[in-house]
C-alpha positions in Angstrom: -188.8 -44.7 -25.5 -188.5 -42.0 -22.9 -190.6 -40.1 -20.4 -191.5 -36.7 -21.6 -193.1 -33.6 -20.2 -194.2 -30.3 -21.8 -191.5 -27.8 -22.3 -191.5 -24.2 -23.6 -194.1 -23.6 -26.3 -195.7 -27.0 -25.6 -192.8 -29.0 -27.1 -192.1 -32.3 -25.4 -189.3 -32.2 -22.8 -187.6 -35.4 -21.8 -187.2 -36.1 -18.1 -183.5 -36.2 -17.1 -181.4 -37.0 -14.1 -179.0 -34.7 -12.4 -176.1 -35.8 -10.2 -174.4 -33.7 -7.5 -170.8 -34.4 -6.4 -168.1 -33.0 -4.1 -165.6 -31.0 -6.2 -163.3 -30.9 -3.2 -163.0 -34.8 -3.4 -162.6 -35.0 -7.2 -166.2 -34.7 -8.3 -167.2 -32.9 -11.5 -169.8 -30.7 -9.8 -173.3 -30.9 -11.3 -173.8 -33.5 -14.0 -176.8 -33.7 -16.3 -177.7 -37.1 -17.7 -180.2 -38.6 -20.2 -182.5 -41.2 -18.6 -183.8 -44.3 -20.3 -187.0 -45.2 -18.4 -187.1 -48.7 -19.8 -183.6 -49.9 -18.8 -183.0 -47.2 -16.1 -179.7 -46.4 -17.8 -178.1 -42.9 -17.4 -175.8 -41.2 -19.9 -174.0 -38.0 -18.9 -174.5 -35.1 -21.4 -172.6 -32.3 -19.6 -171.4 -31.0 -16.3 -170.5 -27.8 -14.5 -168.0 -27.3 -11.8 -168.9 -23.6 -11.4 -170.1 -24.2 -7.8 -168.0 -25.8 -5.1 -169.3 -29.0 -3.5 -172.9 -29.0 -4.9 -173.9 -31.9 -2.6 -177.6 -31.6 -3.0 -179.9 -30.5 -5.9 -183.5 -29.5 -6.4 -185.0 -29.3 -9.9 -187.9 -26.9 -10.9 -188.6 -27.2 -14.7 -185.6 -25.9 -16.7 -183.9 -24.6 -13.6 -181.9 -26.6 -11.2 -180.8 -25.5 -7.7 -177.7 -26.6 -5.8 -176.3 -26.0 -2.3 -172.6 -25.3 -2.0 -171.7 -27.3 1.1 -168.8 -25.2 2.1 -167.9 -23.3 5.2 -169.1 -20.0 3.6 -172.4 -21.6 2.5 -174.1 -20.7 -0.7 -176.9 -21.8 -3.1 -176.8 -21.5 -6.9 -179.2 -21.8 -9.8 -178.5 -23.5 -13.1 -180.3 -23.3 -16.5 -180.7 -26.9 -17.5 -182.7 -26.5 -20.7 -179.7 -27.6 -22.7 -177.4 -30.7 -22.3 -175.0 -28.8 -20.0 -175.9 -27.0 -16.8 -175.3 -23.3 -17.2 -175.1 -21.0 -14.1 -177.8 -18.4 -13.6 -175.7 -15.7 -12.0 -173.2 -16.1 -9.2 -173.9 -18.3 -6.1 -175.8 -16.5 -3.4 -174.8 -16.7 0.3 -177.2 -18.5 2.6 -175.8 -16.6 5.6 -174.8 -19.9 7.3 -172.2 -22.7 7.1 -172.5 -26.1 5.6 -175.8 -26.3 3.7 -176.7 -29.9 3.0 -180.2 -29.8 1.6 -182.6 -27.5 -0.2 -186.2 -27.3 -1.4 -188.2 -25.1 -3.7 -191.3 -23.7 -1.9 -193.3 -21.4 -4.2 -191.3 -18.4 -5.0 -188.5 -19.2 -2.6 -185.6 -21.6 -2.1 -185.0 -22.9 1.4 -181.7 -24.5 2.6 -181.0 -26.6 5.6 -177.6 -25.5 7.0 -176.0 -28.4 8.9 -173.0 -26.7 10.5 -174.9 -23.6 11.6 -178.1 -25.5 12.5 -180.4 -23.2 10.7 -182.8 -22.8 7.7 -182.4 -20.0 5.2 -184.9 -18.5 2.8 -183.8 -17.1 -0.6 -186.3 -15.4 -2.9 -186.4 -16.5 -6.6 -186.7 -14.1 -9.6 -189.1 -14.7 -12.5 -186.4 -16.6 -14.5 -185.4 -18.7 -11.5 -182.3 -16.8 -10.4 -181.7 -16.3 -6.7 -181.9 -13.1 -4.7 -180.2 -12.3 -1.4 -181.3 -13.9 1.9 -184.8 -13.0 3.0 -184.9 -14.8 6.4 -183.1 -17.3 8.5 -184.2 -19.3 11.6 -181.7 -21.0 13.8 -182.6 -24.1 15.8 -181.8 -24.5 19.4 -180.8 -27.5 21.6 -178.4 -30.4 21.6 -178.4 -34.2 22.1 -176.6 -36.8 24.1 -174.1 -37.9 21.4 -171.7 -35.2 22.4 -169.3 -35.5 19.3 -172.2 -35.1 16.9 -174.9 -33.3 18.9 -173.2 -30.5 20.7 -175.6 -28.1 19.0 -178.3 -28.0 16.3 -177.5 -29.5 12.8 -180.4 -29.0 10.4 -179.9 -31.7 7.7 -183.1 -31.5 5.6 -185.8 -29.1 4.7 -188.9 -29.9 2.7 -192.6 -28.9 2.3 -195.4 -31.2 3.4 -197.5 -32.7 0.6 -200.1 -30.1 0.9 -197.6 -27.2 0.7 -198.9 -25.5 3.8 -196.0 -26.4 6.1 -192.2 -26.6 6.0 -190.5 -29.3 8.0 -186.8 -29.2 9.0 -185.1 -32.4 10.3 -182.3 -31.6 12.8 -179.7 -34.3 13.6 -178.2 -32.3 16.5 -181.3 -31.8 18.5 -183.2 -35.0 17.7 -186.2 -33.1 16.4 -188.3 -32.0 13.5 -189.3 -28.3 13.4 -192.5 -27.3 11.6 -192.9 -23.8 10.2 -195.1 -21.8 7.9 -193.6 -19.7 5.1 -195.0 -16.3 4.2 -195.2 -16.4 0.4 -195.1 -12.6 0.2 -192.1 -11.8 2.4 -190.3 -15.1 2.7 -190.5 -15.0 6.5 -190.3 -18.4 8.1 -192.7 -18.6 11.1 -192.0 -21.5 13.6 -195.2 -23.4 14.4 -194.0 -26.4 16.5 -191.3 -28.8 17.3 -191.6 -32.6 17.5 -189.0 -34.3 19.8 -187.7 -37.7 18.8 -185.9 -40.2 20.9 -182.6 -38.7 22.2 -179.5 -39.8 20.4 -181.2 -41.2 17.3 -179.9 -38.3 15.2 -182.7 -37.8 12.6 -181.3 -37.0 9.1 -184.1 -37.1 6.5 -187.8 -38.0 6.2 -190.2 -39.1 3.5 -193.9 -38.7 3.4 -196.4 -41.4 2.7 -198.1 -40.8 -0.7 -201.4 -40.3 1.0 -199.9 -37.5 3.1 -200.9 -39.2 6.4 -197.5 -40.3 7.7 -193.9 -39.2 7.7 -191.0 -41.7 8.0 -187.9 -40.2 9.7 -184.6 -42.0 9.0 -182.1 -41.7 11.8 -178.4 -41.5 11.2 -176.8 -42.0 14.7 -178.9 -45.2 15.2 -179.8 -47.3 12.2 -183.6 -47.0 12.7 -186.7 -45.5 11.1 -189.2 -43.5 13.2 -192.8 -43.8 11.9 -194.9 -40.7 12.5 -198.4 -39.7 11.9 -198.8 -36.4 10.1 -201.8 -34.1 10.7 -201.8 -31.6 7.8 -204.6 -29.6 9.3 -202.9 -29.0 12.6 -199.3 -29.1 11.3 -198.6 -31.8 13.9 -196.1 -34.7 13.7 -196.7 -37.6 16.2 -194.1 -40.4 16.6 -195.7 -43.9 16.6 -192.7 -46.3 16.8 -189.3 -47.3 15.5 -188.1 -50.0 13.1 -184.5 -51.1 12.5 -183.1 -50.7 9.0 -180.4 -53.3 9.4 -180.9 -57.0 10.4 -180.5 -58.0 14.1 -177.0 -58.8 15.0 -175.4 -56.5 12.4 -171.9 -55.4 13.5 -169.8 -52.5 12.3 -170.8 -49.0 11.3 -174.2 -48.3 9.9 -175.2 -44.7 9.1 -178.5 -44.4 7.3 -178.6 -41.5 4.8 -181.9 -41.4 2.8 -185.4 -42.9 2.8 -187.8 -43.2 -0.2 -191.5 -44.1 -0.2 -193.1 -46.0 -3.1 -196.0 -44.2 -4.9 -198.4 -47.0 -3.9 -197.6 -46.7 -0.2 -196.5 -50.4 0.1 -192.8 -50.0 0.6 -190.0 -47.8 1.9 -186.3 -48.0 0.9 -183.4 -46.7 2.9 -179.7 -46.4 2.1 -177.3 -47.3 4.9 -173.6 -46.2 4.7 -171.0 -48.4 6.3 -173.2 -51.5 5.9 -173.4 -50.3 2.3 -176.9 -51.7 1.9 -180.4 -50.8 0.7 -183.1 -51.7 3.2 -186.5 -52.8 2.0 -189.3 -52.1 4.5 -193.0 -53.1 4.0 -195.7 -50.8 5.3 -199.0 -52.0 6.6 -202.2 -50.9 4.9 -202.6 -47.9 7.2 -199.0 -46.8 7.0 -198.7 -47.0 10.8 -196.0 -49.7 10.9 -192.9 -50.5 8.9 -191.2 -53.9 8.8 -187.7 -54.7 7.5 -188.1 -57.5 4.9 -184.8 -57.5 3.1 -181.4 -55.8 2.6 -179.3 -55.8 -0.6 -175.8 -54.5 -1.4 -175.9 -50.9 -2.7 -173.4 -51.8 -5.4 -170.7 -49.5 -4.2 -169.4 -47.8 -1.1 -171.0 -45.2 1.2 -174.5 -44.6 -0.4 -175.1 -41.0 0.5 -178.4 -40.7 -1.4 -181.2 -42.8 -2.7 -183.7 -41.8 -5.3 -186.7 -43.4 -7.0 -187.2 -42.7 -10.7 -190.4 -41.1 -11.9 -191.5 -44.4 -13.3 -191.1 -46.0 -9.9 -189.4 -48.9 -11.6 -185.8 -48.1 -10.7 -183.9 -47.0 -7.6 -180.6 -45.0 -7.8 -177.9 -44.9 -5.2 -175.2 -42.2 -5.2 -172.2 -44.0 -3.8 -169.9 -41.3 -2.6 -166.7 -43.2 -1.7 -166.7 -45.7 -4.6 -167.5 -42.8 -7.0 -170.5 -44.2 -8.9 -174.2 -44.2 -9.3 -175.8 -47.6 -9.3 -179.3 -48.4 -10.3 -181.7 -51.2 -9.5 -184.9 -52.6 -11.0 -187.6 -52.9 -8.3 -189.7 -56.1 -8.1 -193.3 -54.6 -8.0 -194.5 -57.5 -5.8 -191.8 -57.8 -3.2 -190.2 -54.3 -3.4 -186.8 -55.9 -3.5 -184.4 -54.1 -5.9 -181.9 -55.9 -8.2 -178.8 -54.1 -9.4 -179.0 -53.6 -13.2 -176.4 -50.9 -14.0 -173.8 -48.3 -12.9 -172.3 -45.0 -14.0 -168.9 -43.6 -12.9 -169.5 -40.4 -10.9 -166.5 -39.5 -8.6 -167.6 -38.3 -5.1 -171.3 -38.7 -6.0 -173.6 -37.1 -3.4 -177.1 -37.1 -4.8 -179.4 -38.0 -7.8 -182.6 -36.1 -8.7 -185.0 -36.2 -11.6 -186.6 -33.3 -13.4 
C-alpha cells in the first residue's frame, strides 16, 4: 500500500500531502500528512507555524515552498524529508504585499502578489533555500467591479506544460499575462496579455493534459473561460464561457480552484458560498466544457481543490469549516463521492509531493 518515488540514494520515498493554513485565523501553519492512495485518507505527521499565513504551497522533492500571505509579503522554504516540516532559513521578502500563489520554475520560485498586483522572482540555492528578490513585474489596469478591481491583483502564477512560458492570472485586470523567464538571471520578460471578459475576475487556471487548452476559473462571476493555448507562439485565445453553478442558483458563489483530469475528460471546480464542487465534461477536442453535476464540498468555503497523484481522489480545503474533505471520483461519470475528512483549522490549500 502506498505510492512511492525514489528518494536520496535510490531509496523509496512515499508521496505525502501538505496542507497550508492561516495562522492568523487559528491554523497550524504548514502540515505534513501521510497519504493512503487506496482509501485517500490523510494522517498528519507534523506541522510548523514558523511562517505566518502560509496560504499556498509548492513542493519540489524534499523541499516545500510557502507564501506568507501578509501585508509585508514573504516566501519560505521547508525541508520535508522528515515527518515534520523544518524551515530552511528565514522567510525571504517578495518585495510586495499579499502573495497568494507560487510556482517552482527551474532554479527560481515565482510568487503572485495579490495586493500589490505583481509577480516576484526569487532565486533558489542548491539545497533549495531562497535568495533575495531577483526581479518583479507589476501588472497594470483595472476592471469594472470597483470594490474588487480598482487595480491589478495577480492571483496565480504557473509555468505552461512545456516550461517555456509563465502565465499570471490577474483578478483585478480581467487578464492573463504571458512572460518568459530568463533561467540565468531570473528576469521576467513580458510577452503578451490576453484580455478576458470585463468583470469576470479570473482567479486560477488549469491546463488540459495535452497542453492544447487552458481553463480559466473566474471568481467574480461563477464561470469558466475555455481558452486555446498555442505553446509555440505563447498565445492564449478565449473560446467561450461555461457556468460552474446550475441555472437559477441564488446567493453568493465565488469559484476558487479548477482541476483537470489526466485523461482530459473532466474538470472540477470548487465554489465558495455555494460550497459545491462542480463537475464539467470536456468534449474530445477540449474546446468546450459542460456542467454535468454539482456536489456539496463537505464543509464551508472550499478555498482550494486538488487531485491526488492517483487521480482517484479529490481534496477540498474548506477554510471556514476548518477541515480537508476527500472524495472518490467515479471514473466513468467524473462525479466525486465524499469518503473522508480531516480537521485542519483555517485550511487554505492541499498539495502532493
